[in-house]
C-alpha positions in Angstrom: -42.7 -27.8 26.0 -43.1 -31.5 26.9 -46.4 -33.2 26.0 -47.2 -36.3 27.8 -48.7 -39.3 25.7 -51.7 -39.5 28.1 -53.1 -35.8 26.7 -56.2 -36.5 24.8 -57.4 -39.4 26.1 -60.7 -37.9 27.3 -61.5 -36.2 24.2 -60.0 -38.8 21.8 -58.3 -35.5 20.0 -54.4 -35.3 19.0 -53.8 -32.0 21.4 -49.8 -32.1 20.5 -50.4 -31.5 17.1 -53.5 -29.0 17.0 -51.3 -26.9 19.5 -48.1 -27.1 17.2 -50.4 -26.0 14.2 -51.8 -23.1 15.8 -48.4 -21.9 17.4 -47.0 -22.4 14.0 -50.1 -20.5 12.3 -49.3 -17.6 15.1 -45.4 -17.8 14.1 -45.9 -17.5 10.2 -46.7 -13.9 9.8 -44.3 -12.9 12.4 -41.1 -14.6 11.4 -42.2 -14.0 8.0 -42.5 -9.6 8.3 -38.9 -10.3 10.3 -37.4 -12.2 7.7 -38.6 -10.1 4.7 -36.8 -6.9 6.5 -33.9 -9.0 7.4 -33.3 -9.8 3.9 -34.4 -6.2 2.7 -31.3 -5.0 5.0 -29.0 -7.5 3.9 -29.4 -6.9 0.3 -28.9 -3.1 0.7 -25.9 -3.9 2.7 -24.5 -6.1 0.0 -25.2 -3.1 -2.5 -24.0 -0.4 -0.8 -20.6 -2.7 -0.2 -20.6 -3.2 -4.3 -20.7 0.4 -4.7 -18.5 1.4 -2.0 -15.6 -1.2 -3.4 -16.1 0.5 -6.7 -15.9 3.7 -5.4 -12.9 2.9 -3.3 -11.3 1.5 -6.6 -12.1 4.6 -8.4 -10.6 6.8 -6.1 -7.1 4.6 -6.2 -7.0 5.4 -10.1 -8.1 9.3 -9.4 -5.5 9.5 -6.7 -2.8 8.1 -9.0 -3.6 11.3 -11.4 -3.0 13.1 -8.4 0.4 12.2 -7.8 3.2 14.9 -8.1 5.2 12.8 -10.8 2.1 11.3 -12.8 2.6 13.8 -15.7 6.6 14.3 -15.5 7.2 10.7 -16.6 10.1 10.6 -18.9 12.6 7.9 -20.4 16.2 7.8 -20.5 18.2 5.8 -23.0 22.0 5.6 -22.8 23.6 4.3 -26.2 26.4 2.8 -24.4 25.2 0.9 -21.2 28.6 -0.5 -20.4 29.8 2.8 -19.5 26.6 4.8 -18.3 23.3 3.9 -17.2 20.7 6.4 -16.5 17.5 6.9 -14.8 14.5 9.7 -14.9 12.7 11.5 -12.0 10.6 14.4 -10.9 11.7 17.1 -12.9 13.2 16.0 -16.2 12.8 17.5 -19.3 13.4 15.8 -22.9 16.5 16.7 -24.3 19.6 14.9 -25.6 23.2 15.2 -24.4 26.7 13.9 -25.4 28.3 12.2 -22.6 32.1 11.1 -22.2 32.9 9.5 -18.8 36.8 9.9 -17.9 37.1 8.9 -14.7 35.5 7.0 -11.9 34.8 8.2 -8.7 36.7 5.9 -6.2 37.3 5.0 -2.2 40.4 5.7 -0.6 42.1 2.8 0.4 44.9 1.6 2.5 47.2 -1.1 3.6 49.4 -1.9 6.5 52.3 -4.4 6.3 51.9 -8.1 6.6 51.3 -9.7 10.2 51.7 -13.6 11.3 48.0 -13.7 11.4 45.0 -11.7 13.0 46.0 -12.8 16.2 49.3 -11.0 16.3 49.9 -8.2 18.6 49.6 -4.4 16.9 50.4 -2.2 19.8 48.2 -0.2 22.5 47.3 3.2 23.1 45.1 5.4 20.5 44.6 5.6 16.8 42.7 8.6 15.7 41.2 8.3 12.2 40.1 11.3 9.8 37.9 11.1 6.5 37.4 14.4 5.0 38.7 15.9 7.8 35.9 14.3 10.3 38.0 12.4 12.8 37.1 9.8 15.5 39.4 8.0 18.0 39.6 4.1 19.2 41.7 3.4 22.5 43.5 0.2 22.0 44.3 -1.9 25.1 45.6 -5.5 26.2 41.9 -6.7 24.9 42.0 -5.3 21.6 45.7 -4.4 20.4 45.8 -7.4 18.0 45.3 -7.1 14.1 41.5 -8.5 14.6 41.0 -6.3 17.9 41.6 -3.1 15.8 39.3 -3.8 13.1 37.0 -4.6 15.6 37.2 -1.6 17.6 36.9 0.9 14.5 34.1 -0.9 12.9 31.9 -1.0 16.1 32.9 3.0 17.1 29.9 4.7 17.7 31.1 7.7 16.3 33.0 5.9 13.5 32.8 9.2 10.6 33.3 6.9 7.5 36.0 4.1 7.5 35.6 0.2 7.2 38.6 -1.7 8.7 39.0 -5.6 7.1 41.3 -8.3 7.1 43.1 -10.2 4.2 45.3 -13.0 4.1 47.9 -12.7 1.0 51.2 -13.9 0.1 54.3 -13.0 1.6 56.4 -13.8 -1.6 58.3 -16.4 0.3 56.0 -19.4 0.0 53.9 -18.2 3.2 51.1 -16.1 3.9 50.6 -12.8 5.9 47.7 -10.8 7.4 47.2 -7.5 6.2 44.8 -4.7 7.8 43.1 -2.7 5.2 41.1 0.6 5.8 38.7 1.7 3.4 36.7 5.0 3.4 32.8 4.5 3.2 32.4 7.0 0.7 34.1 7.3 -2.7 36.0 11.0 -3.9 38.6 13.2 -3.2 36.5 14.6 -0.2 36.6 11.5 1.7 40.5 11.1 1.7 41.8 8.6 4.6 44.6 10.0 7.6 45.4 8.2 10.3 47.5 8.8 13.3 48.9 7.1 16.5 49.6 7.8 20.3 51.4 4.7 21.4 51.4 3.1 24.9 55.2 3.2 25.6 55.0 0.1 27.4 53.3 -1.4 24.1 54.1 0.2 21.2 53.8 -0.6 17.3 51.0 1.7 16.4 52.8 3.7 14.5 53.2 1.0 12.0 49.6 2.2 11.1 50.0 6.3 10.6 49.4 7.5 7.5 49.5 11.3 7.4 51.0 12.9 4.5 49.3 16.3 4.7 50.8 16.5 8.5 53.6 15.0 9.8 54.6 13.4 6.3 54.6 10.0 7.9 52.8 7.2 5.4 53.6 3.7 7.1 50.8 2.3 5.3 50.5 1.5 1.7 48.2 3.6 -0.7 46.0 0.6 -2.5 43.5 3.4 -4.1 44.0 7.1 -4.0 40.6 9.2 -3.6 39.2 9.8 -6.8 36.5 11.9 -8.2 34.3 11.0 -11.3 34.9 13.4 -14.2 32.2 13.7 -16.7 32.0 15.5 -20.0 28.3 16.6 -20.3 28.2 18.3 -24.3 31.6 19.3 -24.1 31.4 20.5 -20.2 33.4 19.0 -17.3 31.5 18.0 -14.2 33.4 16.5 -11.3 31.4 14.8 -8.5 32.3 12.7 -5.6 30.4 9.5 -6.1 29.4 7.6 -9.4 25.8 7.9 -8.9 25.1 11.5 -10.2 21.8 13.4 -9.8 22.5 17.1 -10.2 24.2 17.4 -13.6 21.1 17.1 -15.9 17.7 18.1 -13.6 15.6 15.0 -13.1 18.1 12.3 -14.0 20.2 10.3 -12.3 23.6 9.1 -13.6 25.1 5.9 -12.9 28.5 5.6 -14.2 29.8 2.2 -14.9 33.4 2.5 -16.3 35.5 5.2 -17.8 37.1 5.2 -21.6 38.4 8.5 -22.4 37.5 9.6 -25.9 34.2 7.5 -26.3 31.8 9.9 -26.4 27.9 8.6 -26.8 24.3 10.1 -26.7 22.0 10.1 -23.6 18.4 10.9 -24.8 15.6 12.0 -22.4 12.0 11.8 -23.7 8.4 12.0 -22.3 7.1 8.7 -21.3 4.0 8.8 -22.9 3.0 5.2 -22.5 3.6 5.6 -18.9 1.2 8.7 -18.5 -1.4 7.3 -20.9 -1.1 3.5 -18.9 -2.3 6.0 -15.7 -5.1 7.9 -17.5 -6.5 4.3 -19.2 -6.9 3.3 -15.5 -9.0 6.2 -14.5 -11.2 5.4 -17.7 -11.4 2.4 -16.8 -12.0 2.7 -13.0 -14.6 5.4 -14.1 -16.5 2.9 -16.5 -16.7 -0.1 -14.0 -18.2 2.5 -11.3 -20.8 3.8 -13.7 -21.4 0.1 -14.5 -22.2 -0.9 -10.9 -24.5 2.4 -10.5 -26.1 1.3 -13.4 -26.8 -2.3 -12.2 -27.9 -1.6 -8.5 -30.2 1.3 -10.2 -32.0 -0.7 -13.4 -35.6 -0.8 -13.9 -36.9 -4.1 -15.3 -40.2 -3.4 -17.1 -40.9 -6.8 -17.2 -40.7 -7.2 -13.6 -37.9 -9.9 -13.1 -35.1 -8.4 -11.3 -34.8 -4.7 -10.8 -31.5 -3.1 -9.3 -31.2 -3.6 -5.4 -31.1 0.4 -5.1 -33.4 1.4 -7.7 -35.0 5.0 -6.8 -32.5 5.4 -4.2 -31.2 8.7 -3.2 -27.5 7.7 -2.4 -27.3 6.0 -5.7 -28.6 8.9 -7.6 -26.0 11.4 -5.4 -22.9 9.1 -6.6 -24.1 8.9 -10.1 -24.5 12.6 -10.5 -21.7 14.0 -8.8 -19.1 11.8 -10.6 -20.5 12.7 -13.8 -20.4 16.5 -12.7 -16.7 16.2 -11.7 -15.2 14.5 -14.7 -18.0 16.7 -17.4 -17.0 20.2 -16.1 -14.3 22.8 -17.3 -11.5 23.3 -15.4 -11.3 27.0 -14.1 -7.9 26.8 -12.8 -6.2 25.3 -16.1 -5.3 28.3 -18.1 -4.9 27.1 -21.6 -7.4 26.0 -24.3 -6.7 22.3 -22.7 -9.2 22.7 -20.0 -11.3 19.8 -19.6 -11.2 15.9 -20.2 -13.0 16.3 -23.5 -10.3 18.6 -24.5 -7.6 16.8 -23.7 -9.1 13.2 -25.6 -11.2 12.0 -22.7 -14.5 12.1 -23.9 -18.2 10.2 -22.9 -20.5 8.5 -25.7 -24.5 8.7 -25.4 -24.9 6.2 -22.8 -22.3 7.7 -20.3 -18.9 5.3 -21.2 -16.1 7.2 -21.0 -12.9 6.6 -23.7 -9.5 7.7 -24.3 -8.7 8.7 -28.1 -4.9 7.8 -27.8 -4.1 10.2 -30.7 -5.9 13.3 -29.3 -3.7 12.4 -25.7 -0.5 12.3 -27.2 -1.3 15.3 -29.3 -2.3 17.4 -25.8 0.9 16.0 -24.3 3.1 16.9 -26.9 1.3 20.4 -27.1 1.4 21.4 -23.8 1.9 18.8 -20.9 1.6 20.9 -18.4 -2.1 22.0 -19.3 -2.7 18.1 -19.4 -1.5 17.9 -15.7 -3.8 21.4 -14.6 -6.8 19.1 -16.2 -6.3 16.6 -13.4 -4.4 17.8 -10.7 -4.5 21.9 -10.4 -6.7 23.4 -7.8 -9.9 22.6 -9.4 -8.9 20.0 -11.5 -10.9 16.5 -11.9 -8.5 14.7 -9.7 -9.1 17.2 -7.1 -12.8 17.5 -7.4 -13.3 13.7 -7.6 -11.0 13.7 -4.1 -13.4 16.0 -2.3 -16.7 14.3 -3.5 -15.4 10.4 -2.9 -14.2 11.7 0.7 -17.5 12.5 1.7 -19.0 8.9 0.6 -16.0 6.6 1.9 -14.1 8.6 4.9 -15.3 7.3 8.4 -18.4 9.1 9.2 -19.3 9.6 5.8 -22.5 7.9 3.8 -21.7 4.7 3.7 -20.2 4.4 6.9 -23.4 5.9 8.4 -25.9 3.6 6.3 -23.9 0.7 7.2 -23.7 1.4 10.9 -28.1 2.2 10.5 -28.5 -1.3 8.4 -26.5 -3.0 11.1 -28.4 -2.0 14.0 -31.6 -2.6 12.2 -30.4 -6.1 11.9 -29.4 -6.1 15.6 -33.1 -4.6 16.4 -34.7 -7.5 14.1 -32.8 -10.2 15.8 -33.9 -9.0 19.3 -37.4 -9.2 17.8 -36.8 -12.9 16.6 -36.3 -13.5 20.5 -39.1 -11.7 21.5 -41.4 -13.4 19.2 -39.8 -16.9 20.0 -40.6 -16.0 23.7 -44.1 -15.2 23.0 -44.8 -17.9 20.8 -43.7 -20.4 24.0 -46.1 -18.6 26.3 -48.8 -19.0 23.5 -47.8 -22.7 23.5 -47.9 -23.1 27.1 -51.3 -21.1 27.5 -52.8 -23.5 24.8 -51.6 -26.5 26.3 -53.1 -25.9 29.7 -56.5 -24.9 27.7 -56.5 -28.0 25.9 -55.7 -29.9 28.9 -58.4 -28.5 30.9 -60.9 -29.5 27.7 -59.4 -33.2 27.6 -60.2 -33.6 31.2 -63.8 -31.9 31.4 -64.7 -34.0 28.3 -63.4 -37.2 29.9 -65.6 -36.1 33.3 -68.7 -35.5 30.8 -67.9 -38.9 29.1 -67.5 -40.9 32.6 -70.8 -39.1 33.5 -72.6 -40.0 30.7 -71.7 -43.5 30.9 -72.9 -43.8 34.3 -76.3 -42.2 33.5 -76.4 -44.9 30.7 -76.3 -47.7 32.5 -78.6 -46.5 35.4 -81.0 -46.0 32.8 -80.1 -49.5 31.4 -81.0 -50.7 35.0 -84.4 -49.1 35.4 -85.7 -50.6 32.1 -85.1 -54.2 33.4 
């Protein structure tokens, strides 16, 4: 509150400073208590945030071990990538195959006769185009009967069953150029052969020039640029015919991408277990576990010299995390059906300090001997990854341990903020009260001094 400069005239005391010091003395323990509680709450929030972040990283690493293809990773090597490349996927198995690509799949392509330009009128009526027996029709009138109009009508047809139309401008052989309409099947293979039939408008004929119907009427007014062809591949001497050059159903779990055909050229395609990719996922799990336990150790450490103990020393949540994670990775997997039934049995062990490590040799041997068993250790119904997922969910999901504790701490901080405002209000009232009391005292002292001076003067007069 404002204090006038006249205060203290009667008593000669610095009332302003005295009141401020008294209020400060009252404020110190009140604010100190609030600040200590706020500091403790914020420190715990920060510590819980560190622990939650590390648990989230660990769940990410654990989740990768639980993915369907984590332990079915294979790599494919083609000995002639100019002819064929390949990739592996789910269900691939190790093996070696001899390959000979005899024919590539091709899309059916038809070309019209030449027209003066793209604006040349072709004719009005209806064109019915069929791709492998699936047909659609376009109606052409005075607004769409040009070469360009026919192209656009086909390409924009909502029920187009698989035909691309385009225009090419080429030499006419006489020193000039002509425009031609080109029909191309969107998909390769003999099952996607094209046919075109026309119903002309008698008032504006001409669409018959686009008819290609060898299996029906026998009319072929369009020129066949490419015949529809299937891909033909010999795998271990056995013929496989497919409509596409990207084939995923000859060798299980392997997609073949044909680049060229060379009859008589035989080469190997080798499918091997991709140990490095699997080991990389396992290494990520080990690293994430060690990082988590390092955070747990730091937050719960005891410093006997009293310098700086962990923020969560003795905390029940921290102890629970440590205990449950250790149990989940240490116990045997009852759903595993072989001698490989724990992390230790596949080369992942912990030392006396609880630090996890992966033995590359033991892990590799386990993969070679029984990769399915290794997968079971992690991702079967009672596998390590499955157990960890259940435990981690109770901590990390909405409504879980960390969510509840964070909300509680934030409520506590809000209450402390309210307490701070209450203290400020109380101190303000105290300052006003003290000022009134000191002002009253100052006035009284002034009056006493005035009376004393008067009496002294009267006494002096009596002596005279």
